[in-house]
C-alpha positions in Angstrom: 153.3 126.6 66.0 150.1 125.5 64.3 149.6 122.4 65.8 149.9 123.5 69.5 148.3 126.7 68.5 145.0 124.9 67.2 145.0 122.0 69.9 144.8 125.0 72.3 141.9 126.6 70.5 140.1 123.6 70.3 140.5 122.3 73.7 139.2 125.7 75.0 136.2 125.4 72.9 135.4 122.3 74.4 135.7 123.6 77.6 139.1 123.2 79.0 140.9 125.4 81.1 144.3 125.6 78.7 147.8 126.9 79.6 150.1 127.4 76.2 153.7 126.9 77.2 156.2 128.0 74.2 159.9 127.9 74.0 160.4 131.1 72.4 157.7 133.5 71.4 154.2 132.4 70.4 154.5 131.7 66.6 158.2 131.0 66.7 158.1 127.9 64.6 158.4 126.2 61.4 154.6 127.0 60.4 155.5 130.5 60.3 158.1 129.7 57.8 155.9 127.4 55.7 155.6 128.6 52.3 153.9 126.5 49.6 150.5 125.9 50.9 148.2 123.4 52.4 147.1 120.1 50.5 143.0 119.2 50.1 141.0 117.5 48.0 138.4 120.7 47.4 138.2 120.4 43.3 135.6 118.6 41.2 138.2 116.3 39.7 139.8 115.4 43.2 138.9 113.2 45.9 140.2 112.3 49.5 140.4 108.9 48.0 143.3 110.0 45.7 144.8 112.2 48.2 145.0 109.1 50.3 146.5 107.1 47.3 149.4 109.9 46.9 150.1 110.3 50.4 150.5 106.5 51.0 152.5 106.0 47.9 155.0 108.9 48.7 155.5 107.8 52.2 156.8 104.5 50.6 153.8 102.6 52.0 155.2 102.9 55.7 152.1 105.4 57.0 149.8 104.4 59.5 146.7 104.2 57.1 144.1 105.1 59.7 146.4 108.6 60.0 146.2 109.2 56.7 142.3 108.4 56.4 141.9 111.0 59.0 144.1 113.5 57.4 142.7 113.5 53.9 139.0 113.4 55.4 139.5 116.4 57.5 141.5 118.4 55.1 138.8 120.2 53.0 137.2 120.9 56.5 140.5 122.3 57.3 140.5 124.9 54.7 137.0 126.0 55.2 138.2 126.6 58.8 140.9 128.8 58.1 138.8 130.7 55.5 136.1 131.2 58.3 138.9 132.4 60.6 140.1 135.0 58.0 143.1 133.4 56.4 143.3 134.9 52.7 143.8 132.3 50.3 144.7 133.0 46.7 141.8 133.1 44.5 140.8 133.6 40.9 138.9 136.4 39.7 135.6 134.7 39.8 136.5 133.9 43.7 137.4 130.3 43.1 140.5 129.0 45.0 143.7 128.8 43.3 145.1 125.0 43.6 148.6 124.4 42.6 150.6 120.9 41.9 153.3 119.6 44.6 155.5 116.7 44.0 153.9 113.2 44.4 150.2 114.6 44.1 148.4 113.4 40.6 145.8 116.5 41.1 146.3 120.3 41.8 145.4 120.6 45.4 147.7 122.8 47.1 145.9 125.9 48.4 148.2 128.8 49.2 148.5 132.6 50.3 151.1 133.6 47.9 154.3 132.1 49.4 153.6 133.2 53.1 150.9 130.5 53.6 152.1 129.5 57.1 152.6 133.0 58.5 149.0 133.9 57.2 147.7 130.9 58.9 149.4 131.7 62.2 148.0 135.3 61.8 144.5 134.4 62.1 145.3 131.6 64.8 147.1 133.9 67.1 144.5 136.5 66.7 142.0 133.8 67.8 143.8 132.9 70.6 144.2 136.4 72.0 140.6 136.9 71.2 139.8 134.2 73.5 142.3 135.1 76.3 143.9 131.8 76.4 146.9 131.9 79.0 150.1 131.7 77.0 153.5 131.4 78.7 156.6 132.7 76.4 160.2 131.7 76.7 159.3 128.5 78.7 159.9 125.2 77.1 159.3 121.7 78.7 162.4 120.4 79.9 160.8 117.0 81.3 157.0 115.5 81.4 155.6 114.6 84.8 154.1 111.0 85.2 151.6 110.2 88.3 152.2 107.0 90.2 150.0 104.9 87.5 152.3 106.0 84.8 149.8 108.6 83.3 151.2 112.0 82.2 150.1 114.7 84.4 152.0 117.6 83.7 155.6 119.0 82.8 158.4 120.7 84.2 159.2 123.9 82.2 162.1 126.3 82.3 162.0 130.0 82.1 164.6 130.8 79.6 165.3 134.3 81.1 165.7 133.6 84.8 166.6 129.7 84.5 163.7 129.2 87.3 162.0 125.7 86.9 158.0 125.7 87.1 156.0 122.8 87.9 152.6 122.4 85.9 150.0 119.8 86.8 147.7 119.0 84.1 145.0 116.6 83.4 146.1 115.9 79.8 149.3 117.3 78.0 149.7 117.9 74.5 153.1 117.7 72.8 153.4 120.0 69.6 157.4 120.7 70.0 158.1 120.5 66.3 161.3 119.0 64.6 164.7 118.3 64.8 166.5 120.6 62.0 168.7 122.4 64.2 170.6 119.2 64.7 171.7 119.5 61.4 171.4 115.8 60.4 174.1 114.8 58.1 175.7 118.5 58.6 173.3 120.0 56.2 171.9 123.5 56.5 168.0 123.7 57.5 165.1 125.4 56.8 164.1 125.2 60.3 163.5 127.6 63.2 165.9 128.5 65.9 164.2 126.3 68.3 163.8 122.8 66.5 166.0 120.8 68.4 163.9 117.6 68.9 163.6 118.3 72.5 160.1 117.0 72.7 161.0 113.7 71.0 163.7 113.3 74.0 161.4 113.9 76.8 158.5 112.0 75.4 161.0 109.0 74.8 162.2 109.1 78.5 158.8 108.9 79.6 158.2 105.8 77.5 156.7 107.1 74.6 157.3 104.7 71.5 159.0 106.7 68.3 158.9 105.6 65.0 160.8 106.1 61.6 163.3 108.4 63.3 165.8 107.8 60.6 163.5 109.0 58.1 164.8 112.5 57.7 163.6 114.7 54.8 165.7 117.3 52.8 163.7 119.8 50.8 165.1 119.7 47.0 165.4 123.3 46.8 167.2 125.1 49.5 168.8 128.6 48.8 172.7 127.7 47.8 173.3 131.5 46.8 173.5 134.2 48.1 175.4 132.6 51.1 173.5 134.8 53.8 170.4 132.8 52.6 172.1 129.4 52.6 169.6 126.5 53.4 166.4 128.8 53.2 163.4 127.2 52.3 162.6 127.8 48.3 159.1 126.6 48.0 158.0 123.7 45.7 155.2 125.9 44.4 157.9 127.5 42.3 158.2 124.0 40.5 154.4 123.4 40.6 154.0 126.4 38.7 156.5 126.0 35.9 160.2 126.6 37.3 162.5 123.8 36.0 165.6 122.5 37.5 168.6 122.6 35.4 172.4 121.8 35.8 175.6 123.8 34.9 175.0 123.1 30.9 171.2 124.1 30.9 170.0 120.5 30.9 167.1 119.0 33.0 167.8 116.0 34.6 164.6 115.2 36.8 160.7 115.4 36.5 160.8 118.4 39.0 157.6 117.0 40.4 159.0 113.7 41.4 158.8 113.1 45.3 161.1 115.1 47.6 163.3 112.2 48.2 163.6 111.4 44.6 164.2 115.0 43.6 166.7 115.8 46.5 168.7 112.7 45.5 168.7 113.6 41.9 170.2 117.2 42.5 172.8 115.5 44.8 174.0 113.0 42.0 174.0 115.8 39.4 176.2 117.5 41.6 178.3 115.3 43.2 178.5 112.3 40.9 178.0 113.7 37.3 180.1 117.0 38.3 177.4 119.0 36.7 176.4 121.3 39.4 177.0 125.2 39.3 179.9 126.4 42.1 179.7 129.9 43.8 182.7 132.0 44.6 182.8 130.4 48.2 182.9 126.7 47.1 179.2 125.9 47.4 177.8 124.0 44.7 173.9 123.6 43.1 171.9 123.4 40.5 169.6 126.2 38.8 165.9 126.7 39.7 164.6 128.6 36.3 162.5 130.9 38.2 161.7 133.3 34.9 159.9 130.2 33.1 156.9 131.3 35.5 156.3 134.4 34.1 157.0 133.1 30.5 154.5 129.9 30.9 152.0 131.6 33.5 152.1 135.3 32.0 153.8 138.3 33.3 153.0 139.1 36.6 152.7 135.5 38.2 155.9 135.6 40.1 154.6 138.7 41.8 151.3 137.8 42.6 152.0 134.2 44.0 155.7 134.5 45.0 155.9 138.1 46.6 158.3 136.7 49.2 160.9 135.0 47.3 161.0 138.2 44.9 161.5 140.2 47.7 164.2 138.1 49.5 166.4 137.9 46.4 165.9 141.5 45.7 167.5 142.3 48.5 170.7 140.7 47.4 170.6 142.5 43.8 168.8 139.1 42.3 165.9 139.8 40.0 164.2 136.4 39.8 162.1 137.3 36.9 165.1 137.4 34.8 167.8 135.2 36.6 167.7 131.8 38.0 168.0 130.6 41.5 171.0 128.4 42.7 169.4 125.6 44.9 170.8 122.5 46.9 168.9 120.3 49.0 168.4 121.5 52.8 166.9 119.6 55.9 163.3 120.4 56.2 161.3 117.7 57.9 161.3 115.1 60.4 159.1 112.2 58.8 158.9 110.3 62.1 158.3 111.0 65.5 156.3 110.0 68.9 153.5 107.4 67.3 149.9 108.6 67.6 146.5 107.4 66.9 143.8 109.2 64.9 143.2 111.3 68.0 146.6 112.2 68.7 146.8 109.8 71.4 150.3 108.4 72.2 150.7 105.0 74.3 151.3 106.9 77.4 148.0 107.7 78.9 147.2 111.4 79.3 149.8 112.3 76.5 148.9 113.6 73.1 151.1 114.8 70.3 150.4 116.8 67.1 152.2 118.4 64.3 155.9 117.4 63.2 156.8 115.8 66.5 154.3 113.1 65.9 155.0 110.0 63.8 153.0 107.6 61.6 151.2 110.3 59.3 153.8 110.8 56.8 155.4 107.4 56.8 158.8 107.7 55.5 158.9 110.7 53.1 156.3 113.8 53.2 154.5 115.3 50.2 154.5 119.0 49.9 151.4 120.7 51.2 150.7 117.8 53.8 152.6 119.2 56.5 150.3 122.2 57.4 147.4 120.1 56.8 148.8 117.4 59.1 149.2 120.3 62.0 145.6 121.6 61.7 144.0 118.0 61.4 145.8 116.6 64.2 145.8 119.6 66.6 142.1 120.1 66.2 141.6 116.2 66.9 144.1 116.2 69.7 142.6 119.2 71.3 139.2 117.6 71.2 140.1 114.5 72.7 142.5 116.1 75.5 139.6 118.2 76.5 137.3 115.2 77.0 139.8 113.3 78.8 140.6 116.6 81.1 136.8 116.8 81.8 136.7 113.3 83.4 140.0 113.1 84.8 140.9 114.4 88.5 143.7 116.7 89.4 146.7 114.6 89.4 148.4 114.5 93.2 151.4 112.9 93.4 153.8 113.6 90.5 157.2 112.0 89.7 160.2 112.0 87.9 161.0 108.5 88.6 161.0 107.6 84.7 164.0 110.0 84.1 165.8 108.3 87.0 165.2 104.8 85.5 166.3 106.2 82.3 169.5 107.3 83.5 170.0 103.8 85.4 169.7 102.3 82.2 172.2 104.6 80.3 174.7 103.7 83.0 173.9 99.9 82.9 174.6 100.2 79.1 178.1 102.2 79.6 176.6 105.3 77.7 178.2 108.6 78.5 176.0 111.4 79.7 178.1 114.3 78.9 175.6 115.5 76.3 173.1 118.2 77.3 169.6 116.6 77.2 167.1 117.7 75.9 169.0 120.4 73.9 166.9 123.5 74.1 168.5 125.8 71.4 171.3 124.6 69.0 175.0 124.4 70.0 176.9 126.4 67.3 180.3 125.6 69.0 180.4 121.9 68.1 182.5 121.3 65.0 179.9 118.9 63.4 177.7 121.7 62.9 180.1 124.3 62.1 181.5 122.5 59.2 179.9 124.0 55.9 180.3 121.1 53.5 177.5 118.5 53.0 178.3 115.0 53.7 
């Protein structure tokens, strides 16, 4: 995804010899599926200070402040960097960038490329990777990290998904950018996440001794598709609400300020459906509330939906739903892993030689993420981790003796605690034969 690809670009730019290994194809990641846009204080009425306050408040004051400081400081630079790479941001006729609201932000600061922002960013970054001829190994996820005799991260064991062959990679520095947890379906919710988001990076980092934080803080996006059934759980971007769409119950009543933070808005929808019994039921028994998309054209002028939300318009048209005239039925869906491997402002973990960037890392978002802050997170800390890892690699000799002793120690600890070991770990792809995942109902 964007974190790993950015780290590879910047490490290469700083003179490192880079191998980019990815579980599926390059770009098969949550970045490609990100719709709303990237948050940055670029407008005259905005500032990194205000962005900092919003992010800390949205994270319930549990964020690592030095990480948030880095995030908001670098955010405007990231927008310029992406523009320089060729990303086609939405602009006004005079050329100024279009900015929208997202929940929890006090200013319009989300920059978009229609509702296909992540796809557009990955387009230009992948082109840059190919142009620089950076080595990419696809369908080869990491299944364990390797440590040297001094406890430094010195490489990884990869597995070729097509042949089952294991590969040993020695490295002077390792950057972990393996994404989120959605395909484990916390609380049996559907997810917006891509097929490979199984928390495998968290598992191998934890076994190697990395510190994890806020692992119980899972984010549910307020608006996942509830109908048609074929789209269950797919992301319906927050930018729709930022541009005037309202949430209403079965009686057409608003019940929440649509631009509250995601945790509050998700809770309000669940309460409206479960506790107050004011949801809209589908023919298959799913329930949700209406997202009144026609208001966008009514309030913003005819054509705004087509200009800014072409992806949403097209997807629903495939099922005979015209979002210009009909509302969308929505319900919360698992979207983001707020916690992860603890990092410092340079992406360093507490294991020497191991860096992390993007959704696998923790501390940036606190216990709840604001809309627009995930895309800026992956690029800010992808760049910082890439730069720091390249500098470390330049002064570190090639590791000689590699070890998996930390894995053996982990297994001994499991045995000593009487914990069963039947479950496959790390899980590389979701197991949809388990009853807990097949269960369609939300708990």
